[in-house]
BALOVEX-341173 format. One record per residue (C-alpha): residue number from 1; residue in one letter; x, y, z. Coordinates in Angstrom, 1 decimal, padded with zeros to 4 digits. Example, Ala and Ser with C-alpha at 12.3 -4.5 7.8 and 13.67 -1.06 7.14 Angstrom:
+-----+---+--------+--------+--------+
:   k : r :     px :     py :     pz :
+-----+---+--------+--------+--------+
:   1 : A :  012.3 : -004.5 :  007.8 :
:   2 : S :  013.7 : -001.1 :  007.1 :
+-----+---+--------+--------+--------+
This chain:
+-----+---+--------+--------+--------+
:   k : r :     px :     py :     pz :
+-----+---+--------+--------+--------+
:   1 : X :  002.0 :  003.9 : -022.5 :
:   2 : X :  000.0 :  005.9 : -020.0 :
:   3 : X :  001.1 :  006.3 : -016.4 :
:   4 : X : -001.9 :  004.4 : -015.1 :
:   5 : X : -001.1 :  001.5 : -017.4 :
:   6 : X :  002.3 :  001.2 : -015.7 :
:   7 : X :  000.7 :  000.9 : -012.3 :
:   8 : X : -001.5 : -001.9 : -013.5 :
:   9 : X :  001.2 : -004.0 : -015.2 :
:  10 : X :  004.6 : -002.9 : -013.8 :
:  11 : X :  005.5 : -001.9 : -017.3 :
:  12 : X :  008.3 :  000.6 : -017.9 :
:  13 : X :  007.5 :  004.3 : -018.2 :
:  14 : X :  009.1 :  007.4 : -016.8 :
:  15 : X :  007.7 :  010.0 : -014.4 :
:  16 : X :  008.8 :  013.4 : -013.1 :
:  17 : X :  010.9 :  013.6 : -010.0 :
:  18 : X :  008.5 :  016.1 : -008.5 :
:  19 : X :  005.4 :  016.4 : -010.7 :
:  20 : X :  003.1 :  019.4 : -009.9 :
:  21 : X :  000.2 :  017.1 : -009.0 :
:  22 : X :  002.1 :  015.2 : -006.3 :
:  23 : X :  001.2 :  016.1 : -002.8 :
:  24 : X :  003.6 :  015.1 :  000.0 :
:  25 : X :  002.2 :  013.4 :  003.0 :
:  26 : X :  003.3 :  012.3 :  006.5 :
:  27 : X :  001.5 :  011.0 :  009.5 :
:  28 : X :  003.6 :  009.9 :  012.5 :
:  29 : X :  007.2 :  009.7 :  013.6 :
:  30 : X :  008.0 :  006.8 :  011.4 :
:  31 : X :  006.3 :  007.9 :  008.2 :
:  32 : X :  007.5 :  011.5 :  008.7 :
:  33 : X :  010.8 :  010.1 :  007.3 :
:  34 : X :  009.1 :  009.3 :  004.1 :
:  35 : X :  010.2 :  012.4 :  002.1 :
:  36 : X :  009.1 :  010.8 : -001.2 :
:  37 : X :  005.6 :  009.8 :  000.0 :
:  38 : X :  002.7 :  011.4 : -001.9 :
:  39 : X : -001.1 :  011.4 : -001.9 :
:  40 : X : -001.4 :  011.2 : -005.6 :
:  41 : X : -003.5 :  008.2 : -006.7 :
:  42 : X : -001.4 :  007.7 : -009.9 :
:  43 : X :  001.8 :  007.0 : -007.9 :
:  44 : X :  002.9 :  003.4 : -007.4 :
:  45 : X :  001.8 :  001.9 : -004.1 :
:  46 : X :  004.2 :  000.6 : -001.5 :
:  47 : X :  002.7 : -001.6 :  001.2 :
:  48 : X :  004.3 : -001.7 :  004.7 :
:  49 : X :  003.8 : -004.0 :  007.7 :
:  50 : X :  005.6 : -002.9 :  010.9 :
:  51 : X :  006.7 : -006.4 :  011.9 :
:  52 : X :  009.3 : -008.8 :  010.7 :
:  53 : X :  007.9 : -012.3 :  010.8 :
:  54 : X :  006.5 : -014.9 :  008.5 :
:  55 : X :  002.8 : -014.0 :  009.1 :
:  56 : X :  003.5 : -010.3 :  008.4 :
:  57 : X :  005.5 : -011.1 :  005.3 :
:  58 : X :  002.5 : -013.1 :  003.8 :
:  59 : X :  000.1 : -010.3 :  004.7 :
:  60 : X :  002.2 : -007.6 :  003.0 :
:  61 : X :  003.0 : -009.7 : -000.1 :
:  62 : X : -000.7 : -010.7 : -000.5 :
:  63 : X : -001.6 : -007.0 : -000.6 :
:  64 : X :  000.1 : -006.9 : -004.0 :
:  65 : X : -002.4 : -009.3 : -005.5 :
:  66 : X :  000.3 : -010.7 : -007.8 :
:  67 : X : -001.0 : -013.2 : -010.3 :
:  68 : X :  001.0 : -016.4 : -009.8 :
:  69 : X :  001.3 : -018.0 : -013.2 :
:  70 : X :  003.5 : -020.9 : -014.2 :
:  71 : X :  006.8 : -021.5 : -012.5 :
:  72 : X :  007.6 : -019.0 : -009.7 :
:  73 : X :  011.1 : -017.9 : -008.8 :
:  74 : X :  012.1 : -015.9 : -005.7 :
:  75 : X :  015.3 : -014.0 : -006.7 :
:  76 : X :  017.4 : -013.6 : -003.6 :
:  77 : X :  021.0 : -013.9 : -002.6 :
:  78 : X :  022.5 : -016.4 : -000.3 :
:  79 : X :  025.3 : -014.0 :  000.7 :
:  80 : X :  028.7 : -014.9 :  002.1 :
:  81 : X :  029.4 : -017.6 :  004.7 :
:  82 : X :  028.1 : -016.3 :  008.0 :
:  83 : X :  027.4 : -012.9 :  006.5 :
:  84 : X :  024.2 : -010.9 :  007.0 :
:  85 : X :  021.4 : -012.6 :  005.1 :
:  86 : X :  017.7 : -013.1 :  005.0 :
:  87 : X :  016.1 : -015.3 :  007.7 :
:  88 : X :  015.6 : -018.7 :  006.1 :
:  89 : X :  012.3 : -019.1 :  007.9 :
:  90 : X :  011.0 : -015.9 :  006.3 :
:  91 : X :  012.0 : -017.1 :  002.9 :
:  92 : X :  010.4 : -020.5 :  003.6 :
:  93 : X :  007.1 : -018.8 :  004.4 :
:  94 : X :  007.0 : -016.9 :  001.1 :
:  95 : X :  008.3 : -019.9 : -000.9 :
:  96 : X :  005.6 : -022.2 :  000.6 :
:  97 : X :  002.9 : -019.6 :  000.0 :
:  98 : X :  003.9 : -019.1 : -003.7 :
:  99 : X :  005.2 : -022.6 : -004.4 :
: 100 : X :  008.4 : -021.0 : -005.5 :
: 101 : X :  012.0 : -022.0 : -006.2 :
: 102 : X :  014.8 : -019.8 : -004.8 :
: 103 : X :  017.0 : -018.5 : -007.7 :
: 104 : X :  020.3 : -016.7 : -007.8 :
: 105 : X :  023.4 : -016.5 : -010.1 :
: 106 : X :  027.0 : -017.5 : -009.2 :
: 107 : X :  029.2 : -014.8 : -007.8 :
: 108 : X :  032.8 : -014.2 : -006.7 :
: 109 : X :  034.5 : -016.7 : -004.4 :
: 110 : X :  033.4 : -018.5 : -002.4 :
: 111 : X :  030.2 : -018.6 : -004.6 :
: 112 : X :  032.0 : -018.8 : -007.9 :
: 113 : X :  030.8 : -022.3 : -008.8 :
: 114 : X :  027.4 : -023.9 : -008.5 :
: 115 : X :  028.7 : -026.5 : -006.1 :
: 116 : X :  030.4 : -024.0 : -003.8 :
: 117 : X :  027.4 : -021.6 : -004.1 :
: 118 : X :  025.0 : -024.4 : -002.9 :
: 119 : X :  027.4 : -025.1 :  000.0 :
: 120 : X :  027.2 : -021.5 :  001.1 :
: 121 : X :  023.5 : -021.5 :  000.8 :
: 122 : X :  023.2 : -024.6 :  003.0 :
: 123 : X :  025.7 : -023.1 :  005.5 :
: 124 : X :  023.5 : -020.1 :  005.8 :
: 125 : X :  020.4 : -022.2 :  006.6 :
: 126 : X :  018.9 : -022.5 :  003.1 :
: 127 : X :  018.8 : -026.3 :  002.9 :
: 128 : X :  016.2 : -028.5 :  001.2 :
: 129 : X :  013.7 : -028.0 :  004.0 :
: 130 : X :  013.4 : -024.3 :  003.1 :
: 131 : X :  012.7 : -024.5 : -000.7 :
: 132 : X :  014.2 : -025.9 : -003.9 :
: 133 : X :  017.2 : -023.9 : -005.2 :
: 134 : X :  018.2 : -023.2 : -008.8 :
: 135 : X :  021.5 : -021.5 : -009.6 :
: 136 : X :  020.5 : -019.7 : -012.8 :
: 137 : X :  023.9 : -019.8 : -014.6 :
: 138 : X :  024.7 : -023.4 : -013.7 :
: 139 : X :  024.3 : -024.4 : -017.4 :
: 140 : X :  025.3 : -021.2 : -019.2 :
: 141 : X :  023.9 : -017.8 : -019.9 :
: 142 : X :  021.3 : -015.8 : -021.8 :
: 143 : X :  021.4 : -012.1 : -022.8 :
: 144 : X :  018.5 : -009.8 : -022.0 :
: 145 : X :  018.2 : -006.8 : -024.3 :
: 146 : X :  018.2 : -003.3 : -022.9 :
: 147 : X :  016.0 : -000.8 : -024.7 :
: 148 : X :  017.2 :  002.8 : -024.7 :
: 149 : X :  019.6 :  002.4 : -021.8 :
: 150 : X :  022.5 :  004.6 : -020.6 :
: 151 : X :  025.3 :  002.2 : -021.4 :
: 152 : X :  024.3 : -001.4 : -021.8 :
: 153 : X :  022.8 : -003.0 : -024.9 :
: 154 : X :  022.1 : -006.2 : -023.0 :
: 155 : X :  022.5 : -007.7 : -019.6 :
: 156 : X :  023.9 : -011.2 : -019.1 :
: 157 : X :  022.1 : -013.6 : -016.7 :
: 158 : X :  021.8 : -017.3 : -016.2 :
: 159 : X :  020.1 : -019.3 : -018.9 :
: 160 : X :  017.6 : -020.9 : -016.3 :
: 161 : X :  016.0 : -017.4 : -016.0 :
: 162 : X :  014.0 : -018.3 : -019.1 :
: 163 : X :  012.3 : -021.1 : -017.2 :
: 164 : X :  010.4 : -018.8 : -014.8 :
: 165 : X :  007.0 : -017.1 : -015.5 :
: 166 : X :  006.4 : -015.3 : -012.2 :
: 167 : X :  009.3 : -013.5 : -010.4 :
: 168 : X :  009.6 : -012.1 : -006.8 :
: 169 : X :  012.6 : -010.2 : -005.7 :
: 170 : X :  013.2 : -010.6 : -001.9 :
: 171 : X :  016.1 : -008.9 : -000.2 :
: 172 : X :  017.3 : -008.0 :  003.2 :
: 173 : X :  017.7 : -004.2 :  002.8 :
: 174 : X :  021.2 : -003.1 :  003.9 :
: 175 : X :  021.6 :  000.6 :  004.3 :
: 176 : X :  025.0 :  001.0 :  006.1 :
: 177 : X :  027.0 : -001.7 :  004.5 :
: 178 : X :  029.0 : -001.5 :  001.2 :
: 179 : X :  029.5 :  001.6 : -001.0 :
: 180 : X :  026.2 :  000.8 : -002.7 :
: 181 : X :  023.2 :  000.3 : -000.5 :
: 182 : X :  021.8 : -003.2 : -000.8 :
: 183 : X :  018.2 : -003.4 : -002.1 :
: 184 : X :  015.9 : -004.4 : -004.9 :
: 185 : X :  017.7 : -002.6 : -007.6 :
: 186 : X :  021.0 : -004.2 : -006.8 :
: 187 : X :  019.3 : -007.6 : -006.6 :
: 188 : X :  018.0 : -007.1 : -010.2 :
: 189 : X :  021.3 : -005.8 : -011.6 :
: 190 : X :  024.6 : -006.9 : -010.1 :
: 191 : X :  023.1 : -009.9 : -008.5 :
: 192 : X :  021.2 : -010.9 : -011.6 :
: 193 : X :  024.5 : -011.0 : -013.6 :
: 194 : X :  026.3 : -014.2 : -014.2 :
: 195 : X :  029.3 : -015.0 : -012.0 :
: 196 : X :  032.0 : -013.1 : -013.8 :
: 197 : X :  030.8 : -011.9 : -017.2 :
: 198 : X :  027.5 : -010.4 : -016.2 :
: 199 : X :  028.7 : -008.7 : -013.1 :
: 200 : X :  031.9 : -007.3 : -014.7 :
: 201 : X :  029.9 : -006.0 : -017.6 :
: 202 : X :  027.7 : -003.9 : -015.3 :
: 203 : X :  030.6 : -002.7 : -013.1 :
: 204 : X :  032.5 : -001.6 : -016.2 :
: 205 : X :  029.4 :  000.0 : -017.8 :
: 206 : X :  029.5 : -002.4 : -020.8 :
: 207 : X :  033.3 : -002.2 : -021.5 :
: 208 : X :  034.7 : -005.6 : -020.3 :
: 209 : X :  033.4 : -009.0 : -019.3 :
: 210 : X :  036.5 : -010.9 : -018.3 :
: 211 : X :  037.8 : -008.9 : -015.3 :
: 212 : X :  036.6 : -006.5 : -012.7 :
: 213 : X :  036.9 : -002.8 : -013.8 :
: 214 : X :  034.9 : -000.3 : -011.9 :
: 215 : X :  033.7 :  003.1 : -013.1 :
: 216 : X :  032.7 :  006.2 : -011.2 :
: 217 : X :  029.6 :  005.8 : -009.0 :
: 218 : X :  027.3 :  007.8 : -011.3 :
: 219 : X :  028.2 :  005.6 : -014.3 :
: 220 : X :  027.9 :  002.4 : -012.3 :
: 221 : X :  024.5 :  003.4 : -011.1 :
: 222 : X :  023.5 :  004.1 : -014.7 :
: 223 : X :  024.7 :  000.7 : -015.8 :
: 224 : X :  022.9 : -000.9 : -012.9 :
: 225 : X :  019.6 :  000.8 : -013.9 :
: 226 : X :  020.1 : -000.6 : -017.5 :
: 227 : X :  020.4 : -004.1 : -016.1 :
: 228 : X :  017.3 : -003.7 : -014.0 :
: 229 : X :  015.5 : -002.4 : -017.1 :
: 230 : X :  016.6 : -005.6 : -018.9 :
: 231 : X :  015.2 : -007.9 : -016.2 :
: 232 : X :  011.9 : -006.0 : -016.1 :
: 233 : X :  011.5 : -006.0 : -019.8 :
: 234 : X :  012.3 : -009.7 : -020.1 :
: 235 : X :  009.4 : -010.5 : -017.7 :
: 236 : X :  007.2 : -007.5 : -018.1 :
: 237 : X :  004.4 : -007.2 : -015.6 :
: 238 : X :  005.5 : -010.4 : -013.8 :
: 239 : X :  007.7 : -009.0 : -011.0 :
: 240 : X :  006.9 : -008.2 : -007.4 :
: 241 : X :  009.4 : -006.7 : -004.9 :
: 242 : X :  009.9 : -007.2 : -001.2 :
: 243 : X :  012.4 : -005.4 :  001.1 :
: 244 : X :  012.9 : -006.8 :  004.6 :
: 245 : X :  014.0 : -004.0 :  007.0 :
: 246 : X :  015.2 : -006.1 :  010.0 :
: 247 : X :  017.6 : -005.4 :  012.8 :
: 248 : X :  020.6 : -004.6 :  010.7 :
: 249 : X :  023.9 : -003.7 :  012.4 :
: 250 : X :  025.7 : -000.9 :  010.6 :
: 251 : X :  029.2 : -002.0 :  009.6 :
: 252 : X :  030.5 :  000.9 :  007.5 :
: 253 : X :  031.4 :  003.4 :  010.3 :
: 254 : X :  029.0 :  006.1 :  009.2 :
: 255 : X :  028.8 :  008.6 :  012.0 :
: 256 : X :  025.5 :  008.4 :  014.0 :
: 257 : X :  024.4 :  005.2 :  012.2 :
: 258 : X :  022.7 :  002.8 :  014.7 :
: 259 : X :  020.8 : -000.4 :  014.6 :
: 260 : X :  017.2 :  000.6 :  014.1 :
: 261 : X :  015.8 : -002.8 :  015.1 :
: 262 : X :  013.1 : -004.5 :  013.1 :
: 263 : X :  011.4 : -001.7 :  011.1 :
: 264 : X :  009.1 : -003.9 :  009.0 :
: 265 : X :  008.6 : -005.2 :  005.5 :
: 266 : X :  007.9 : -003.3 :  002.3 :
: 267 : X :  006.3 : -004.7 : -000.8 :
: 268 : X :  005.5 : -003.1 : -004.2 :
: 269 : X :  005.1 : -003.8 : -007.9 :
: 270 : X :  007.6 : -000.9 : -008.5 :
: 271 : X :  011.3 : -001.7 : -007.9 :
: 272 : X :  012.3 :  002.0 : -007.6 :
: 273 : X :  009.5 :  002.9 : -005.2 :
: 274 : X :  010.2 :  000.0 : -002.9 :
: 275 : X :  013.8 :  000.9 : -002.6 :
: 276 : X :  013.1 :  004.6 : -002.2 :
: 277 : X :  010.7 :  003.9 :  000.6 :
: 278 : X :  013.4 :  001.7 :  002.3 :
: 279 : X :  015.9 :  004.5 :  001.8 :
: 280 : X :  013.5 :  007.0 :  003.4 :
: 281 : X :  012.9 :  004.8 :  006.4 :
: 282 : X :  016.5 :  004.0 :  007.1 :
: 283 : X :  018.6 :  007.0 :  006.0 :
: 284 : X :  015.7 :  009.1 :  007.1 :
: 285 : X :  016.6 :  008.1 :  010.6 :
: 286 : X :  019.6 :  010.5 :  010.4 :
: 287 : X :  019.7 :  013.1 :  013.2 :
: 288 : X :  019.5 :  015.9 :  010.7 :
: 289 : X :  019.3 :  016.6 :  007.0 :
: 290 : X :  023.1 :  017.2 :  006.6 :
: 291 : X :  023.9 :  013.8 :  008.1 :
: 292 : X :  021.3 :  012.1 :  005.9 :
: 293 : X :  022.8 :  013.7 :  002.8 :
: 294 : X :  026.3 :  012.4 :  003.8 :
: 295 : X :  024.9 :  008.9 :  004.4 :
: 296 : X :  023.0 :  008.9 :  001.1 :
: 297 : X :  026.0 :  010.2 : -000.9 :
: 298 : X :  028.3 :  007.6 :  000.6 :
: 299 : X :  025.9 :  004.7 : -000.3 :
: 300 : X :  025.0 :  005.9 : -003.8 :
: 301 : X :  021.2 :  006.3 : -003.2 :
: 302 : X :  021.2 :  008.4 : -006.4 :
: 303 : X :  020.5 :  005.0 : -008.0 :
: 304 : X :  016.8 :  005.4 : -007.5 :
: 305 : X :  016.6 :  008.8 : -009.3 :
: 306 : X :  018.8 :  007.5 : -012.1 :
: 307 : X :  016.6 :  004.4 : -012.5 :
: 308 : X :  013.5 :  006.6 : -012.6 :
: 309 : X :  015.1 :  008.7 : -015.4 :
: 310 : X :  015.8 :  005.4 : -017.2 :
: 311 : X :  012.1 :  004.5 : -017.2 :
: 312 : X :  012.4 :  001.7 : -014.6 :
: 313 : X :  010.0 :  003.0 : -012.0 :
: 314 : X :  009.1 :  006.0 : -009.8 :
: 315 : X :  010.8 :  007.6 : -006.8 :
: 316 : X :  007.5 :  009.0 : -005.4 :
: 317 : X :  005.0 :  006.5 : -004.0 :
: 318 : X :  001.9 :  006.1 : -002.0 :
: 319 : X :  002.5 :  004.4 :  001.4 :
: 320 : X : -000.1 :  002.0 :  002.7 :
: 321 : X :  000.4 :  000.4 :  006.1 :
: 322 : X : -001.1 : -003.1 :  006.5 :
: 323 : X : -002.6 : -003.5 :  010.0 :
+-----+---+--------+--------+--------+
């Protein structure tokens, strides 16, 4: 498959980390952080709107021109009770616009059963007035094959995933939070896994399904990229990706990390590019390159380069601001 075909269909091909034809670009103080931004017309496009509200969300999503066919699912996470989560009104705007159902898989306690998961969702503001909710593994699982991955031969997700024809990943991007930054690639890997088996399978790089067993960060990132690849291949050309960069309060103690306020919303048809742009905007706010490298190492941002090498998407992107 040619590179231009990937850009048209969100199919899976691989590109160089720094191809000779890529020309880096920067405009103002905000976009000067975008160290992976290029002017090459063949690079995937990431759209950006510098506000966080419902109207801005619809504008930046609409720029993708995603074809809405069949049943639409917005893959998101309802998070922990009272924990940082997407604004339900933002989610409602996109769900109404696309006539979508909110979808997620069960997780660890207190979201380890469908009943408790729905209770958490309602407690965080995602009640029936926002959109319908479908817990994908409420009735079992399905295995999505991985072609030429690092470790996984398949990824296990909820059986209801088969019912959706158009998929949108929507996440509240979390830079300074857990060991792994929280973005699109995590939403399509760990968060796409079934409650125990699917998630443990990724964390263990395909070794166990019945208990948590973590590997080193490099190996875990490789397995995560395998799982993303499975989700992409299962619904090839039918995904869109949205990262909301709102006023997130750092909780990990990283030196110099501050609340950056509402940066804006990113959208792309490339899951790697949309995460890389979010990484550039958030970790790029470091006071110097040394601190940025410390932040990125701590939060395993190597995931984007690993995913690129695994033919999931591209780390270099065109950046288009929606006025």
